[in-house]
C-alpha positions, 0 to 999 in steps of 0.5 A: 490480503497481500503479504505485506509488511510496514516496516523492516527488521532494520527500522524496527531495530532502530526504533527500539533503540534498545541498549547494547545487548544480545543480538535480536533474533531476526526470525522472531522479529520478522514474526512480530512483524508480520503478525502487527502488519497482519492486525493493521491490515485486518483492522484497517482494511486494503490500505493506509492513506498515503500521498503517491504517484502511481502509474499503470499500464492499461491492456486496451479495455475500457476499464482499468481496475486499481488499487483502493484510493481515497482522491484522484488528483490528475489522470493522464493517458500517454501525456494527455490530460484526462477530465474528471467527466471522462473517467468514473470511480467505483467502490471495490467489487462494483462491476 
């Protein structure tokens, strides 16, 4: 799984809204963020649902492998719309 974190130290500190006191140790906070992020990845799998627009560059091959997704709203190729009958979605690991 990729090494990703789901928040920054600044976001964590802002969310905690701790009263004035000693500055938090950034190394400790980063370890906690990584531990929590790893837990989320292990528990939920490869992804957390989000709505996003994503762009991919193909390599001229027929198949384009992308990260898992729940749904596709639209597909275009150089600005040309591709209909749902012109592409197939397969589960991860399918060849």
